[in-house]
C-alpha positions as CSV (number, residue, x, y, z in Angstrom):
1,M,113.3,161.3,132.1
2,R,111.0,163.6,130.2
3,T,113.7,164.1,127.5
4,G,113.9,160.3,127.0
5,I,110.1,160.0,126.5
6,K,110.2,162.8,124.0
7,Q,113.0,161.2,122.0
8,I,111.4,157.8,122.0
9,S,108.1,159.2,120.9
10,L,109.8,161.2,118.1
11,V,111.6,158.0,116.9
12,V,108.3,156.1,117.0
13,V,106.5,158.8,115.0
14,V,109.3,159.0,112.4
15,A,109.4,155.2,112.1
16,A,105.6,155.0,111.6
17,L,105.7,157.7,108.9
18,A,108.7,156.2,107.2
19,T,107.3,152.7,106.8
20,G,104.2,153.6,104.8
21,C,100.8,152.0,105.1
22,A,101.0,149.3,102.3
23,S,103.9,147.4,103.7
24,A,102.6,147.4,107.2
25,E,99.2,146.2,106.1
26,R,100.8,143.5,103.9
27,K,103.0,142.4,106.8
28,L,100.1,142.3,109.3
29,G,98.1,140.2,106.8
30,R,101.0,137.9,106.3
31,G,101.4,137.5,110.0
32,L,97.7,136.8,110.6
33,N,97.8,134.2,107.8
34,N,100.8,132.5,109.4
35,L,99.4,132.8,112.9
36,S,96.3,130.8,111.8
37,E,98.5,127.9,110.6
38,P,97.7,125.6,113.6
39,M,94.0,125.8,112.7
40,R,94.5,125.2,109.0
41,L,97.3,122.6,109.2
42,G,98.3,123.3,105.6
43,E,102.0,122.8,106.3
44,F,101.4,119.6,108.2
45,Q,99.2,118.1,105.5
46,R,101.6,119.2,102.7
47,S,104.6,117.7,104.5
48,F,102.8,114.5,105.2
49,E,101.6,114.2,101.6
50,Q,105.0,115.1,100.0
51,S,106.8,112.6,102.3
52,Y,104.3,109.9,101.3
53,L,104.7,110.7,97.6
54,W,108.5,111.0,97.5
55,D,109.7,108.6,100.3
56,G,106.8,106.2,100.6
57,P,104.2,105.4,103.2
58,D,106.8,104.2,105.8
59,S,108.4,107.6,106.2
60,A,105.2,109.6,105.9
61,Y,103.9,108.7,109.4
62,G,107.3,109.4,111.0
63,E,109.4,111.9,109.1
64,G,106.5,113.6,107.3
65,A,104.5,114.1,110.5
66,L,107.5,115.5,112.4
67,N,108.5,117.7,109.5
68,G,104.9,119.0,109.3
69,I,104.7,119.7,113.0
70,G,108.0,121.6,112.9
71,R,107.0,123.7,109.9
72,T,103.6,124.4,111.5
73,V,105.2,125.6,114.7
74,G,107.8,127.6,112.8
75,R,105.2,129.3,110.6
76,T,103.1,130.1,113.7
77,F,106.0,131.8,115.6
78,V,107.0,133.8,112.5
79,G,103.4,134.9,112.2
80,L,103.4,136.0,115.8
81,F,106.6,137.9,115.3
82,E,105.2,139.6,112.2
83,V,102.0,140.6,113.9
84,L,103.9,142.1,116.8
85,T,106.4,144.0,114.6
86,F,104.1,144.9,111.6
87,P,104.9,148.7,111.7
88,I,108.6,147.9,111.1
89,P,109.2,147.1,107.4
90,S,111.0,143.9,106.5
91,D,111.1,141.2,103.8
92,P,109.0,138.0,104.3
93,Y,110.8,135.6,106.7
94,I,109.2,132.5,105.2
95,K,109.0,131.6,101.5
96,P,106.4,131.0,100.1
97,V,104.6,134.1,101.4
98,K,101.1,132.8,100.7
99,P,99.6,130.0,102.8
100,V,100.6,126.5,101.8
101,Y,98.0,123.9,100.9
102,P,98.4,120.2,100.0
103,D,98.8,119.5,96.3
104,S,95.5,117.5,96.4
105,Y,93.5,120.5,97.6
106,V,92.6,123.6,95.7
107,P,91.1,126.4,97.9
108,G,88.1,128.2,96.7
109,I,85.5,130.6,98.0
110,I,82.3,129.6,99.7
111,D,79.3,129.7,97.3
112,T,76.9,131.9,99.1
113,S,74.6,134.8,98.1
114,S,76.8,137.3,100.0
115,V,79.8,136.4,97.7
116,K,77.9,135.8,94.5
117,T,75.4,138.6,94.5
118,D,74.5,138.4,90.8
119,T,72.7,135.0,91.3
120,S,69.9,136.7,93.2
121,L,69.3,139.0,90.2
122,G,68.9,136.0,87.9
123,F,72.4,136.2,86.4
124,D,74.3,132.9,86.7
125,R,77.7,132.0,85.3
126,T,78.5,134.3,82.3
127,E,75.2,134.6,80.5
128,V,74.1,138.1,79.9
129,A,70.3,137.7,80.2
130,P,69.3,134.2,81.0
131,M,65.8,135.2,82.0
132,F,64.9,136.1,78.4
133,P,64.1,133.2,76.0
134,G,66.5,132.8,73.2
135,S,69.3,134.7,74.9
136,R,72.3,132.6,74.3
137,F,74.9,135.3,74.1
138,K,77.7,134.9,76.7
139,I,80.4,137.4,77.7
140,F,83.4,135.1,78.1
141,E,83.7,132.3,75.5
């Protein structure tokens, strides 16, 4: 019994050292993104929208919705599997790897002072010194 525990712990340590940190972190992040799919509903909205655009409004409510539900459930279970097995290296199970959004939506970042810290200093957009009169020089033009 004790020999089995030693061998199993040795295999676990060797597997953890052989995988490397970057691939495990990437797989865990991918799994968490996929696991949050039921809250985001990106696959559902995209399937619904694509079915409407390509097949018409009649098939969007039936085929598009069912396809979207299936893709959402599939992405969620793959995310759960990737979260549970993140120390073991593997290729992505679902392509595309990044989260899917409908074509009519472009994700952005929330415009707050915690994200854009330069606005509290008086720097806005790409101007170098907007607080000085006559300063029209811009970095990126």
